[in-house]
N, C-alpha and C positions, 0 to 999 in steps of 0.2 A: 894484968897478965888477956892476949886472947888464948879462946879455945883452942885445940888444933882441928875444930872442923871450921869447914869453909863452904855459908851458902853463896851460892852463885847463883845468874841466872838462865835457866835452864833451856831458855830460846834457842835458838836459829841465830846469828848475826850474818850467814849469806843475805845479798837480795834478794829480792820477793823472782816467785816464779817470773816467766814473759805470759805465763796466762792471767797473769793477776794484772798485767798492764793496760792503760788504752788502747787500743785499736793505730796503729799509723793513720793518722791523714797523708796523703801522696800530695806534694805540693800541685799538682792539676788540679787539684777540686778547691785549691783554696781562693774564694774572689781577690779580681787585681780591684787596684785600689788606688785611683790616681795622686803622682806626688805633685807639691806643690814646690812651684824652686822658692828658696828662701834668699835673700837679699839682706847680706849683712847693714846695716845703718849705726847712725852714734846718733846719741839723744840730741833732739838739738841742734840737727843739722839734718834738711832736705834731701831727698833723695830724687836731687830730677839731674836731671841728661843736661837741664842748662846750668846747672848750678854748677858740676862738676867740672866744665868744659870753658867756664865763664872767663875770658883776657879781655877785662878792662878797658886796656891799650885797642882792643879792636872796637868796641863798643862806641854810634855812636848817640849820643846825648835830645833827648827825645823833642818835640818842637817844641811843646809845651810840656810843664809839670817839673822847668827844675828850680833851686833857689837856691839864695844864697845861704852858709853857715856861719858861725862863728868858733870856732875849736874850744871848748874848756879845760882839754887837757892834754897836754901832751902824749903822743901816741906813736911807739913804732910798730914799723912796719912787720909782719910776722913772714910774710915772704913777696915775689913781686906783684902776686895780683893788688897785693893792699897797698892803701896810702899811707904814708909816713905822717904824721899831722904835729904845729906847733902851736900851740897854748897861747890863741886870742886874735891865730889869723880867720881869714877871712878866706870861703873857697863857697864855691856851686856843686850842688847834690843832686842827684835826683837818682829813682829807682827806676828798676825794671822788671820786666813780665817774669815771674818761678823764681825771681829773687830772695833767698832770706830777710825778713824782715826788721832784723834789726843789725842790716849792712847797709850802707848806700854808695853809690856811684859817688863820687868824689874828684871836684878836676883845683888843678891849680898849676896856669898856663899851660903848657901843654900835656902837667904829667895826669894822670886818671889812675886810677884804682879804686881798693872797694873801702870803708870806714866804716866806724862802728856809727852808730845811731849814739848810743849811749854819749859819747863823746864829743856833743854836735848839740849848739841853739840855732835851730831852724828859724829860719829870718821871714817873714812873710816879704 
């Protein structure tokens, strides 16, 4: 059994008086901090304007630097900027300045598009 006597906290539970709180600081006295714009990125994808507006059909191959490549595996193009590939076919490939190094521009006849390097065997 409990006794009929209750011993409780005798201190006040009201908030502290305004005199004990720190003085308010006017917003005008705070130093201004310059903000830096944040640009969202995806890991592994370069954040360049050239990459985002690259349309392989409008790109001219370089005068030198094109190579022949044999396709190792079938590849289904994810969008209209990519070139679908069939295993064992031969294509011409080249790189463009500012382009992701994991991709090349591939040409087959009058078709052109980005192709993943890992699907190719580059020939001399």
